[in-house]
C-alpha positions as CSV (number, residue, x, y, z in Angstrom):
1,X,-113.8,-25.5,31.6
2,X,-116.5,-27.4,33.4
3,X,-118.5,-24.1,33.5
4,X,-118.8,-23.8,30.0
5,X,-120.4,-27.4,29.4
6,X,-124.2,-27.5,28.6
7,X,-126.3,-28.6,32.0
8,X,-129.0,-31.2,31.9
9,X,-132.3,-30.9,30.1
10,X,-134.3,-30.0,33.6
11,X,-132.1,-26.9,34.2
12,X,-132.2,-25.1,30.6
13,X,-133.0,-22.2,32.4
14,X,-130.6,-22.2,35.0
15,X,-127.6,-22.7,31.8
16,X,-129.6,-19.8,29.8
17,X,-128.9,-17.3,32.6
18,X,-124.9,-18.3,33.3
19,X,-124.3,-18.3,29.4
20,X,-125.9,-14.7,29.4
21,X,-123.7,-13.7,32.2
22,X,-120.5,-15.1,30.6
23,X,-121.3,-13.0,27.3
24,X,-121.9,-10.0,29.6
25,X,-118.4,-10.7,31.3
26,X,-116.6,-11.1,27.7
27,X,-118.7,-7.9,26.5
28,X,-117.4,-5.9,29.5
29,X,-114.1,-7.1,30.9
30,X,-113.2,-4.1,32.9
31,X,-115.9,-5.0,35.2
32,X,-113.8,-7.8,36.7
33,X,-110.4,-5.8,36.2
34,X,-109.2,-7.5,33.2
35,X,-106.8,-6.4,30.2
36,X,-108.8,-5.5,27.3
37,X,-108.6,-7.8,24.2
38,X,-106.5,-7.0,21.5
39,X,-108.6,-5.2,18.6
40,X,-107.1,-7.5,16.1
41,X,-106.2,-11.3,16.2
42,X,-103.0,-10.7,14.2
43,X,-99.9,-10.4,16.1
44,X,-98.8,-8.1,13.2
45,X,-101.7,-6.1,12.8
46,X,-99.3,-3.2,13.8
47,X,-95.4,-3.2,14.1
48,X,-93.9,-5.3,17.1
49,X,-92.5,-2.5,19.3
50,X,-88.8,-2.2,20.1
51,X,-87.5,-2.2,23.6
52,X,-86.9,1.7,23.3
53,X,-90.6,2.4,22.5
54,X,-92.3,-0.1,24.8
55,X,-94.9,1.2,27.4
56,X,-94.3,0.9,31.0
57,X,-95.9,-1.6,32.8
58,X,-96.9,0.9,35.4
59,X,-96.1,0.1,38.9
60,X,-95.6,-3.6,38.4
61,X,-96.9,-6.9,36.9
62,X,-99.9,-8.4,38.9
63,X,-98.4,-11.5,40.6
64,X,-100.2,-14.4,39.5
65,X,-102.0,-16.3,42.0
66,X,-102.9,-20.0,41.8
67,X,-105.6,-20.3,43.7
68,X,-107.3,-17.9,41.5
69,X,-105.4,-18.5,38.2
70,X,-106.0,-22.2,37.3
71,X,-104.6,-21.6,33.7
72,X,-102.2,-24.0,32.3
73,X,-98.6,-22.8,32.6
74,X,-96.6,-21.3,29.7
75,X,-92.8,-22.1,28.5
76,X,-90.9,-19.1,27.1
77,X,-87.9,-19.5,25.0
78,X,-85.3,-17.7,22.9
79,X,-84.9,-19.6,19.6
80,X,-83.4,-16.8,17.6
81,X,-80.5,-14.4,18.9
82,X,-78.8,-11.4,17.0
83,X,-76.3,-9.3,18.8
84,X,-79.0,-6.7,18.7
85,X,-82.2,-8.6,18.5
86,X,-84.2,-11.7,20.1
87,X,-86.6,-13.8,19.0
88,X,-89.2,-15.4,21.6
89,X,-91.4,-18.4,21.7
90,X,-93.5,-19.6,24.1
91,X,-96.4,-22.3,24.6
92,X,-99.8,-21.2,23.8
93,X,-102.4,-20.8,26.5
94,X,-105.4,-23.0,27.1
95,X,-107.5,-20.7,28.5
96,X,-111.1,-20.7,27.0
97,X,-111.7,-17.0,27.6
98,X,-108.3,-15.3,26.6
99,X,-107.5,-11.5,26.5
100,X,-104.0,-11.0,25.6
101,X,-100.3,-11.7,26.2
102,X,-98.3,-9.3,28.0
103,X,-94.2,-9.5,27.1
104,X,-92.3,-7.6,29.7
105,X,-88.6,-7.3,30.3
106,X,-86.3,-6.5,32.7
107,X,-82.6,-5.3,32.4
108,X,-82.1,-5.2,36.0
109,X,-82.8,-9.1,37.2
110,X,-85.4,-11.6,37.5
111,X,-87.4,-9.8,40.0
112,X,-87.8,-6.4,37.9
113,X,-88.7,-4.0,37.7
114,X,-90.5,-4.9,34.2
115,X,-91.3,-2.8,31.2
116,X,-94.1,-4.0,28.9
117,X,-92.3,-4.7,25.3
118,X,-95.6,-5.9,23.3
119,X,-99.1,-6.9,24.1
120,X,-100.7,-9.4,21.8
121,X,-104.2,-10.4,21.2
122,X,-104.2,-13.7,19.8
123,X,-103.7,-16.7,21.8
124,X,-102.7,-19.0,18.9
125,X,-101.1,-17.1,16.1
126,X,-98.8,-14.9,18.1
127,X,-96.2,-17.8,19.6
128,X,-93.4,-15.8,18.5
129,X,-92.3,-12.0,17.9
130,X,-88.7,-10.3,17.5
131,X,-87.3,-7.3,19.6
132,X,-84.2,-5.3,18.2
133,X,-82.2,-2.6,19.6
134,X,-80.8,-4.8,22.6
135,X,-76.9,-4.2,23.3
136,X,-74.8,-6.7,22.2
137,X,-73.5,-9.4,25.1
138,X,-75.8,-7.8,27.7
139,X,-78.2,-9.9,29.4
140,X,-82.2,-9.0,29.5
141,X,-84.6,-11.1,31.6
142,X,-87.9,-11.9,29.6
143,X,-91.4,-13.0,30.6
144,X,-95.1,-13.7,28.8
145,X,-98.2,-13.6,30.8
146,X,-101.7,-14.6,29.5
147,X,-104.4,-13.0,30.5
148,X,-107.7,-14.5,30.4
149,X,-111.4,-14.5,32.0
150,X,-110.6,-16.9,34.9
151,X,-106.7,-16.8,34.8
152,X,-103.7,-14.7,34.7
153,X,-100.5,-17.0,33.6
154,X,-97.1,-16.0,33.4
155,X,-94.4,-18.0,31.8
156,X,-91.0,-18.8,33.1
157,X,-88.6,-15.9,33.5
158,X,-85.9,-16.2,30.6
159,X,-82.5,-14.6,30.9
160,X,-81.2,-14.0,27.5
161,X,-77.9,-12.9,27.0
162,X,-77.0,-11.3,23.5
163,X,-74.1,-12.7,21.1
164,X,-71.4,-10.4,21.1
165,X,-70.7,-8.9,17.6
166,X,-68.5,-11.0,15.0
167,X,-64.8,-10.6,15.7
168,X,-62.8,-9.9,12.4
169,X,-59.1,-10.9,11.9
170,X,-56.9,-10.2,9.0
171,X,-53.8,-12.1,7.6
172,X,-51.6,-10.4,4.9
173,X,-51.2,-13.3,2.4
174,X,-49.1,-11.8,0.0
175,X,-47.9,-8.4,-1.1
176,X,-51.1,-7.6,-2.9
177,X,-53.9,-9.9,-1.1
178,X,-55.0,-10.2,2.3
179,X,-57.4,-13.1,3.8
180,X,-60.2,-12.1,6.4
181,X,-61.8,-14.6,8.9
182,X,-64.6,-13.8,11.2
183,X,-66.7,-15.5,13.5
184,X,-71.1,-15.2,13.6
185,X,-72.1,-15.6,17.5
186,X,-75.7,-15.5,16.4
187,X,-78.0,-18.2,17.0
188,X,-80.8,-18.0,14.1
189,X,-84.2,-19.4,14.8
190,X,-87.9,-18.1,15.3
191,X,-88.2,-14.8,13.6
192,X,-84.4,-14.2,13.5
193,X,-82.6,-15.3,10.2
194,X,-79.3,-14.9,8.6
195,X,-79.0,-12.0,5.7
196,X,-75.4,-11.4,4.6
197,X,-71.9,-10.4,5.4
198,X,-70.6,-7.2,4.0
199,X,-66.6,-6.4,4.3
200,X,-66.0,-2.6,4.0
201,X,-62.6,-1.2,3.3
202,X,-60.9,2.3,4.0
203,X,-58.0,3.4,2.2
204,X,-56.0,6.0,4.4
205,X,-59.1,7.4,6.0
206,X,-61.2,7.4,2.9
207,X,-65.3,6.5,3.3
208,X,-65.4,2.9,3.7
209,X,-66.8,1.0,0.7
210,X,-68.0,-2.6,0.4
211,X,-65.1,-4.7,-0.9
212,X,-66.8,-8.1,-0.5
213,X,-70.3,-9.7,0.1
214,X,-70.9,-13.5,1.6
215,X,-74.7,-14.5,1.5
216,X,-73.7,-17.9,3.1
217,X,-73.8,-18.0,6.9
218,X,-71.1,-20.7,7.2
219,X,-68.5,-19.2,4.9
220,X,-66.4,-17.0,7.6
221,X,-63.6,-16.0,5.5
222,X,-63.1,-14.0,2.3
223,X,-59.9,-13.3,0.2
224,X,-59.2,-9.6,-1.3
225,X,-56.7,-9.1,-4.0
226,X,-55.3,-6.0,-5.4
227,X,-54.1,-4.3,-2.1
228,X,-51.2,-1.7,-3.1
229,X,-48.1,-1.9,-1.3
230,X,-47.1,1.0,1.3
231,X,-50.7,1.5,2.1
232,X,-52.7,2.1,5.0
233,X,-56.3,-0.1,5.4
234,X,-59.2,-0.3,7.8
235,X,-61.9,-3.0,7.3
236,X,-64.6,-3.9,9.5
237,X,-67.5,-6.3,8.7
238,X,-71.3,-5.5,8.7
239,X,-73.4,-8.6,9.4
240,X,-76.8,-8.1,8.4
241,X,-79.5,-10.5,10.0
242,X,-83.8,-10.6,9.2
243,X,-86.7,-10.4,11.4
244,X,-89.6,-12.6,9.8
245,X,-87.2,-13.7,7.0
246,X,-86.8,-10.4,5.7
247,X,-90.1,-10.2,4.2
248,X,-90.8,-6.7,5.8
249,X,-88.3,-4.8,3.5
250,X,-85.5,-2.5,5.1
251,X,-87.4,-2.3,8.4
252,X,-86.9,-6.2,8.9
253,X,-83.2,-5.7,8.7
254,X,-80.9,-5.9,11.7
255,X,-77.0,-5.0,10.3
256,X,-74.2,-5.2,13.3
257,X,-70.7,-3.7,12.8
258,X,-68.0,-6.2,13.9
259,X,-64.3,-4.6,14.9
260,X,-62.2,-3.1,13.1
261,X,-59.0,-3.9,11.7
262,X,-56.1,-1.9,10.3
263,X,-53.6,-3.6,7.7
264,X,-50.4,-1.7,6.7
265,X,-49.1,-3.2,3.5
266,X,-45.3,-3.3,3.2
267,X,-43.5,-1.7,0.5
268,X,-42.3,-3.8,-2.4
269,X,-39.5,-6.1,-1.3
270,X,-36.0,-5.7,-2.9
271,X,-32.7,-6.8,-1.8
272,X,-29.4,-5.4,-1.6
273,X,-25.8,-6.9,-1.6
274,X,-22.7,-5.7,0.0
275,X,-19.0,-7.4,-0.2
276,X,-16.6,-6.6,2.3
277,X,-14.0,-6.8,-0.7
278,X,-14.7,-6.9,-4.5
279,X,-11.2,-8.0,-5.0
280,X,-9.9,-11.1,-3.3
281,X,-7.4,-13.9,-3.5
282,X,-7.9,-17.2,-4.1
283,X,-8.7,-18.8,-0.7
284,X,-9.2,-15.4,1.4
285,X,-12.7,-15.4,3.2
286,X,-14.9,-12.8,1.9
287,X,-18.2,-11.4,4.0
288,X,-21.5,-10.9,1.9
289,X,-24.4,-9.3,3.5
290,X,-27.8,-9.3,2.0
291,X,-30.3,-6.5,3.4
292,X,-33.8,-6.7,2.5
293,X,-36.3,-3.5,2.1
294,X,-39.8,-3.6,2.3
295,X,-41.6,-7.1,2.5
296,X,-42.9,-8.6,5.5
297,X,-40.7,-10.1,8.2
298,X,-39.4,-13.0,8.9
299,X,-37.3,-13.0,6.0
300,X,-35.5,-16.4,4.3
301,X,-32.3,-16.3,2.7
302,X,-30.8,-18.3,0.0
303,X,-27.4,-18.0,-1.5
304,X,-25.9,-18.7,-5.1
305,X,-21.8,-18.6,-5.0
306,X,-21.7,-18.7,-8.6
307,X,-22.4,-22.5,-9.0
308,X,-26.2,-22.2,-10.2
309,X,-27.4,-23.5,-6.9
310,X,-29.4,-21.5,-4.2
311,X,-28.3,-22.9,-0.7
312,X,-30.5,-21.5,2.3
313,X,-28.4,-19.4,4.8
314,X,-28.2,-16.6,6.9
315,X,-28.3,-12.7,6.0
316,X,-24.8,-12.7,6.0
317,X,-22.2,-15.5,4.6
318,X,-18.4,-16.0,4.5
319,X,-16.5,-17.6,1.6
320,X,-13.5,-18.2,-0.1
321,X,-13.0,-18.9,-3.8
322,X,-10.1,-20.9,-5.9
323,X,-7.7,-19.3,-8.2
324,X,-8.3,-20.1,-11.7
325,X,-4.8,-21.2,-12.3
326,X,-2.7,-17.8,-12.5
327,X,-5.1,-15.4,-14.0
328,X,-8.1,-13.6,-12.1
329,X,-11.5,-14.5,-12.5
330,X,-15.2,-13.2,-11.8
331,X,-17.4,-14.6,-9.5
332,X,-20.9,-13.5,-9.4
333,X,-22.5,-14.1,-5.9
334,X,-26.5,-13.7,-5.7
335,X,-28.8,-13.7,-2.8
336,X,-32.5,-14.3,-2.9
337,X,-34.8,-13.0,-0.3
338,X,-38.1,-14.4,0.6
339,X,-40.7,-12.7,2.7
340,X,-43.1,-14.1,5.2
341,X,-45.6,-13.1,2.0
342,X,-43.8,-15.8,-0.2
343,X,-42.4,-12.6,-2.2
344,X,-39.0,-13.1,-3.3
345,X,-36.1,-10.6,-4.5
346,X,-32.8,-11.4,-5.8
347,X,-29.7,-9.3,-5.9
348,X,-26.0,-10.1,-7.1
349,X,-22.4,-8.9,-6.6
350,X,-19.5,-9.6,-8.7
351,X,-16.0,-10.8,-6.9
352,X,-12.7,-10.9,-8.8
353,X,-10.9,-13.7,-7.6
354,X,-6.9,-13.2,-7.8
355,X,-4.3,-15.9,-7.6
356,X,-2.3,-15.5,-4.2
357,X,0.7,-13.2,-4.2
358,X,3.7,-15.1,-4.6
359,X,7.1,-13.7,-3.2
360,X,10.9,-13.7,-4.7
361,X,13.7,-12.6,-2.6
362,X,17.2,-12.2,-3.4
363,X,20.5,-10.9,-1.5
364,X,23.7,-9.9,-2.8
365,X,25.7,-11.3,-1.1
366,X,24.0,-13.9,0.5
367,X,27.4,-14.4,2.2
368,X,29.4,-11.3,3.5
369,X,31.4,-10.0,6.4
370,X,29.8,-8.0,9.3
371,X,29.8,-4.2,8.9
372,X,29.8,-4.8,5.2
373,X,26.3,-3.6,3.6
374,X,24.1,-6.2,1.4
375,X,21.6,-5.2,-1.2
376,X,18.2,-7.1,-0.4
377,X,15.7,-7.5,-3.3
378,X,12.0,-8.7,-2.6
379,X,9.5,-8.7,-5.6
380,X,5.6,-10.0,-5.9
381,X,3.4,-11.4,-8.3
382,X,0.1,-12.5,-8.5
383,X,-2.7,-11.2,-5.8
384,X,-3.7,-7.3,-6.3
385,X,-1.3,-5.0,-6.4
386,X,0.1,-2.4,-5.1
387,X,1.7,-4.5,-2.6
388,X,3.4,-3.3,1.0
389,X,6.6,-4.9,1.0
390,X,8.6,-5.2,4.4
391,X,11.7,-6.9,5.5
392,X,12.9,-8.4,8.7
393,X,16.6,-9.5,8.6
394,X,16.9,-11.7,11.6
395,X,19.0,-9.5,13.7
396,X,16.0,-7.4,15.3
397,X,16.0,-5.0,12.5
398,X,13.5,-4.3,9.7
399,X,13.0,-2.1,6.8
400,X,10.3,-1.4,4.1
401,X,10.5,-1.5,0.3
402,X,11.3,-4.1,-2.3
403,X,15.3,-3.0,-2.5
404,X,17.1,-2.0,0.7
405,X,20.6,-2.1,2.0
406,X,21.2,-3.6,5.4
407,X,24.3,-4.0,7.4
408,X,24.6,-6.8,9.9
409,X,27.0,-5.9,12.9
410,X,27.4,-9.2,14.1
411,X,28.4,-12.5,12.9
412,X,26.5,-15.2,12.7
413,X,23.6,-17.1,10.3
414,X,20.4,-14.9,9.9
415,X,17.3,-15.7,8.0
416,X,16.0,-12.5,6.2
417,X,12.4,-12.7,5.8
418,X,10.3,-10.2,3.3
419,X,6.5,-9.8,3.6
420,X,4.2,-8.9,0.9
421,X,0.5,-7.7,1.6
422,X,-1.4,-6.8,-1.2
423,X,-4.5,-4.7,-1.3
424,X,-7.0,-7.4,-0.5
425,X,-4.8,-7.9,3.0
426,X,-3.6,-11.2,1.8
427,X,0.2,-12.0,2.9
428,X,2.6,-13.9,1.6
429,X,6.5,-14.6,2.9
430,X,9.8,-15.6,1.2
431,X,12.8,-16.2,3.3
432,X,16.8,-16.6,2.7
433,X,19.5,-17.4,4.8
434,X,22.7,-14.8,5.0
435,X,25.9,-15.8,6.5
436,X,27.7,-13.2,8.3
437,X,31.6,-13.7,9.1
438,X,33.3,-11.6,11.7
439,X,34.7,-8.0,10.1
440,X,38.0,-8.8,8.5
441,X,41.0,-6.9,9.4
442,X,44.2,-6.6,7.7
443,X,47.5,-5.5,9.1
444,X,50.7,-4.4,7.0
445,X,54.2,-4.3,8.4
446,X,57.5,-3.5,6.8
447,X,60.6,-4.8,7.6
448,X,61.8,-1.0,8.4
449,X,59.9,2.2,8.4
450,X,63.1,3.8,7.1
451,X,65.4,3.2,4.4
452,X,68.0,4.1,1.6
453,X,66.7,4.2,-2.1
454,X,68.0,0.5,-3.3
455,X,67.4,-1.2,-0.2
456,X,65.1,-4.0,-0.5
457,X,62.4,-3.8,2.1
458,X,60.5,-7.1,3.1
459,X,56.3,-6.2,3.3
460,X,54.0,-8.5,5.2
461,X,50.4,-8.7,5.1
462,X,48.3,-10.8,7.7
463,X,44.6,-10.6,7.4
464,X,41.9,-12.5,10.1
465,X,38.2,-13.1,10.4
466,X,36.3,-12.5,7.2
467,X,35.6,-15.5,5.1
468,X,39.0,-17.3,4.7
469,X,40.8,-18.3,2.3
470,X,41.6,-14.8,1.1
471,X,41.4,-14.8,-2.7
472,X,43.3,-11.7,-3.5
473,X,46.4,-9.8,-2.4
474,X,47.0,-6.3,-3.7
475,X,50.1,-4.4,-2.7
476,X,50.6,-0.7,-4.0
477,X,54.1,0.7,-3.1
478,X,52.8,4.6,-4.1
479,X,55.7,4.6,-6.6
480,X,53.7,2.7,-9.4
481,X,54.8,-0.5,-8.4
482,X,52.4,-3.3,-7.3
483,X,52.6,-6.9,-6.1
484,X,49.9,-9.6,-5.5
485,X,51.5,-11.6,-3.0
486,X,50.9,-11.9,0.4
487,X,54.6,-11.3,1.5
488,X,56.6,-9.5,-0.9
489,X,59.6,-7.4,-1.4
490,X,60.5,-3.8,-2.7
491,X,63.2,-1.7,-3.2
492,X,62.6,2.3,-3.6
493,X,64.6,4.1,-5.8
494,X,64.2,7.3,-5.2
495,X,63.9,9.7,-2.0
496,X,60.5,10.2,-0.6
497,X,57.7,9.2,1.9
498,X,55.9,6.3,0.7
499,X,52.3,4.7,2.0
500,X,52.5,1.2,1.0
501,X,48.7,0.0,0.9
502,X,47.6,-3.9,0.9
503,X,44.2,-4.6,0.0
504,X,42.9,-8.0,0.9
505,X,39.9,-9.9,-0.6
506,X,38.0,-12.7,1.1
507,X,35.7,-15.4,-0.4
508,X,32.5,-12.9,0.4
509,X,34.2,-10.6,-1.7
510,X,34.6,-8.1,1.1
511,X,37.9,-6.3,0.1
512,X,40.0,-4.5,3.2
513,X,42.7,-2.1,2.9
514,X,45.5,-1.1,5.2
515,X,48.6,0.6,4.8
516,X,51.8,1.5,6.4
517,X,54.7,4.6,5.7
518,X,58.2,4.2,4.5
519,X,60.3,7.1,4.6
520,X,63.2,6.7,1.8
521,X,65.9,9.0,2.3
522,X,69.8,8.9,0.9
523,X,72.3,7.9,3.2
524,X,74.8,10.9,4.0
525,X,78.4,10.7,5.7
526,X,80.9,13.2,7.0
527,X,84.3,13.0,8.6
528,X,86.9,15.5,9.8
529,X,90.8,14.8,10.8
530,X,92.1,16.8,13.7
531,X,95.3,17.7,11.5
532,X,96.0,17.8,7.6
533,X,99.9,18.3,8.0
534,X,102.2,17.0,10.9
535,X,105.0,15.2,11.5
536,X,105.5,11.6,11.1
537,X,104.6,9.7,14.5
538,X,101.9,12.3,15.2
539,X,98.5,10.8,16.4
540,X,95.5,12.0,14.3
541,X,92.1,12.0,15.5
542,X,89.2,11.2,12.8
543,X,85.4,11.9,13.5
544,X,82.7,10.6,11.6
545,X,79.1,11.3,11.3
546,X,76.1,9.7,9.3
547,X,72.6,10.4,8.5
548,X,69.8,9.3,6.2
549,X,69.1,5.6,5.0
550,X,67.9,3.2,7.4
551,X,69.0,5.2,10.0
552,X,71.4,4.2,13.2
553,X,72.9,2.4,14.1
554,X,75.3,3.5,11.5
555,X,78.7,1.2,11.0
556,X,81.6,3.2,10.5
557,X,84.9,1.8,8.6
558,X,88.2,4.0,8.2
559,X,90.8,3.7,5.8
560,X,93.8,5.6,7.0
561,X,95.5,5.5,3.7
562,X,98.5,3.6,5.0
563,X,96.8,0.0,4.4
564,X,95.4,0.0,8.2
565,X,91.8,0.4,9.0
566,X,89.8,1.7,12.1
567,X,86.5,1.3,13.3
568,X,83.7,3.5,15.1
569,X,82.6,7.2,14.5
570,X,85.5,8.4,16.1
571,X,88.8,6.9,15.5
572,X,92.6,7.8,16.4
573,X,95.6,6.9,14.1
574,X,99.4,7.1,14.5
575,X,101.1,7.4,11.5
576,X,104.8,5.8,11.8
577,X,106.2,7.3,8.4
578,X,106.4,10.7,6.7
579,X,104.0,10.9,3.6
580,X,100.9,11.7,2.1
581,X,98.1,9.7,3.3
582,X,94.5,9.6,1.5
583,X,92.1,8.3,4.5
584,X,88.6,7.4,3.3
585,X,85.4,6.5,5.6
586,X,82.8,3.9,4.8
587,X,79.5,4.5,6.2
588,X,76.8,1.2,6.6
589,X,73.4,1.8,7.8
590,X,71.6,-0.7,9.9
591,X,70.0,-2.4,6.3
592,X,73.3,-2.5,4.7
593,X,73.1,0.6,2.8
594,X,76.9,2.0,2.0
595,X,78.3,5.5,1.6
596,X,82.1,6.2,1.0
597,X,83.8,9.5,1.6
598,X,87.3,10.8,1.2
599,X,88.7,12.7,4.1
600,X,91.4,15.7,3.1
601,X,94.8,14.8,2.4
602,X,97.1,14.2,5.1
603,X,100.7,15.0,4.7
604,X,103.6,14.1,7.4
605,X,106.9,15.4,7.4
606,X,109.8,13.4,9.2
607,X,110.6,14.3,12.8
608,X,113.6,16.9,13.7
609,X,116.5,15.8,15.9
610,X,115.7,15.7,20.0
611,X,117.6,18.9,21.7
612,X,119.9,17.7,24.8
613,X,117.8,18.8,27.7
614,X,118.6,16.2,30.3
615,X,121.3,18.3,32.3
616,X,122.8,17.2,35.7
617,X,120.9,19.7,37.9
618,X,117.8,18.6,36.1
619,X,118.8,14.7,36.6
620,X,119.0,15.5,40.4
621,X,116.0,17.3,41.2
622,X,114.0,14.6,39.2
623,X,115.6,11.9,41.7
624,X,115.0,14.0,44.6
625,X,111.3,14.2,43.4
626,X,111.2,10.9,43.3
627,X,112.6,10.1,46.8
628,X,110.1,12.4,48.0
629,X,107.3,10.8,46.4
630,X,108.6,7.5,47.4
631,X,108.4,8.1,51.1
632,X,105.1,9.5,51.1
633,X,103.7,6.6,49.6
634,X,105.5,4.2,51.9
635,X,104.0,6.3,54.9
636,X,100.6,6.3,53.7
637,X,100.6,2.2,53.1
638,X,101.9,1.7,56.8
639,X,99.2,3.8,58.1
640,X,96.6,1.9,55.8
641,X,97.8,-1.3,57.3
642,X,97.6,-0.3,61.0
643,X,93.9,1.2,60.7
644,X,92.8,-2.4,59.1
645,X,90.4,-4.1,60.9
646,X,89.0,-7.5,60.2
647,X,85.6,-8.6,60.6
648,X,84.5,-11.1,63.4
649,X,83.2,-14.1,62.4
650,X,81.2,-16.1,65.2
651,X,83.4,-13.7,67.6
652,X,86.8,-14.8,66.1
653,X,89.2,-12.9,64.0
654,X,91.3,-14.2,61.2
655,X,94.4,-16.0,62.5
656,X,96.8,-13.0,61.7
657,X,98.7,-10.7,63.9
658,X,97.2,-11.6,67.3
659,X,98.6,-8.3,68.6
660,X,96.2,-6.0,66.7
661,X,93.1,-5.2,68.3
662,X,89.6,-5.4,67.0
663,X,87.4,-2.1,68.1
664,X,89.7,-1.4,71.2
665,X,89.1,-4.9,72.5
666,X,92.5,-7.6,73.0
667,X,92.7,-10.5,70.9
668,X,94.1,-13.9,71.9
669,X,97.2,-14.6,70.2
670,X,96.5,-18.3,70.3
671,X,93.1,-18.4,69.4
672,X,92.2,-15.3,68.0
673,X,89.0,-14.7,70.1
674,X,88.1,-10.8,70.9
675,X,88.0,-10.3,74.8
676,X,87.2,-7.2,77.2
677,X,90.3,-4.9,77.3
678,X,90.6,-5.6,81.3
679,X,91.0,-9.2,80.9
680,X,94.3,-11.0,81.2
681,X,93.5,-14.3,79.8
682,X,91.4,-15.3,76.9
683,X,87.9,-16.1,77.6
684,X,88.1,-18.9,74.8
685,X,91.4,-20.9,75.6
686,X,93.0,-19.4,78.7
687,X,95.6,-18.1,76.9
688,X,98.0,-14.7,78.5
689,X,96.6,-11.5,77.3
690,X,99.3,-9.3,79.0
691,X,100.2,-7.5,75.6
692,X,99.3,-4.0,75.8
693,X,96.5,-2.7,73.6
694,X,97.6,-1.1,70.2
695,X,95.5,1.4,68.6
């Protein structure tokens, strides 16, 4: 300053006085109200105060007076910052007479209130200092004021925002290792330098221990191995910064903790596989499900279907397998699970592949008549037994079982289907066609229902429906005799009731029988004569009866013994001559069976001479009686003639006696027209009708 330059030679006294005053001022600064100088020129003569122990400034920092403070300005900066510490640097003062630097801070704003953080007495060697116990992420306002003899020079007010704490992330890299990454938000410079990173680990709540240390400020990642499965971990990072390059020992260390991260390691990865069927038929879909346990999601799946190659897929897989000829085969299906940590686990299941079931069907017979039972057989091979066998006969009915009977009630062609399902639920079917004919009917007729022994009867058998032609006729006559013709004859030799049966067989092998009853009895006859002893010329009445055989009508033939014959059940005969006669009766039934019987012997004697009974009185009496009878007969005839009337035809009567009347009316004699009784002339021809009415 100009005040401190030496004066001219002529003013040595004045200069000496001025110098004394200046020395006095420096020696007694309190006279001018300035701050006392520091007792030592070293800024580290004593430890730098922290914010927590910094002395208060008092009411306020003195305001700078540009007119009274002509000193040069001071520029304040913060070259180094950690989450809880800051290093300040400022330009040195140019004041010739320097008392101290006062470092002040405010946590409120650029206008204060202010508190003293440090007072430094060296103007050159105290360009930097470090302050700790600051809050990470908080803003603090700083200012350095230089106090001198002639000036008080404040610096700029510098807002400093503390860096935030380091932020730690963890990524599980495998089932036994984890990678940690972090950020370091500190700005190193001035008195703040980097020390180290230390990673702390706490296992299931135990005391934290250091598991890794990094001394390179730019190395912000660390991988930890040896992590146990199914374990809970907690990690945090301690960043250690230094003040004054860590030369002051532990007192210069500024450690800050990061956030803590937790890590639950998964259980060991295992996989299990389930097949919906462990036995399948060839070509049948089977479902396989692979389930992981433990490990870290997401999971990836790969499948090996027995061919040695893994193919990526989902957790479930459907697949079918081909048959190994007619024999079963075992297929090993393997699932491989890989989790997000690249840990893999495999599991396998064995599936037995059977050839598809084959169905064989038969029926006995395949052609039959309605209402005749048939036997249906169904068998299976291949697949996996036991089988469930069922029939559908094509007529709406069904049955279960490999062997079953079925009767069709209607005719037609039917498809019978057998279905076989094995234990793998594979179904196989086979069918056959059954031809059903209408039910066969047989009728049996005999030429007669009754006959005498030895009479030949004709038997006729007629079959309809079924399956023609009919291959067999079998007659059983009931007396031990038989026949194989459709129509046959037979004569029974003994009396009795015989059931004659016929059995007819068609081409389907169906046999149907029917029968008729024949009554066989011996033909019997009896005969009587009205007299056995008489006179020649007598008339004898013969009465005959018959029973048995074929029955009525019976034919009666009489041999009277005199060479003449008669017919009918009742006959009369007059023997002209006396003698002994042996009459017989021959009876024939309606089928020609004969029976003859002899009648009792008839003996006739010659007639006696007639007595003279025609006397004269008797002859006269007979004549009188004949005359009387003749007269009566004539009278009656005339009466009938008079009473005879004639039917009118179109008002006319036949041209008979015109004197007669018709119902009391006059009849014209000329034309025969009926007229009224009162008429005198004919209404038709005009002839006279004067003749009186005859009753």
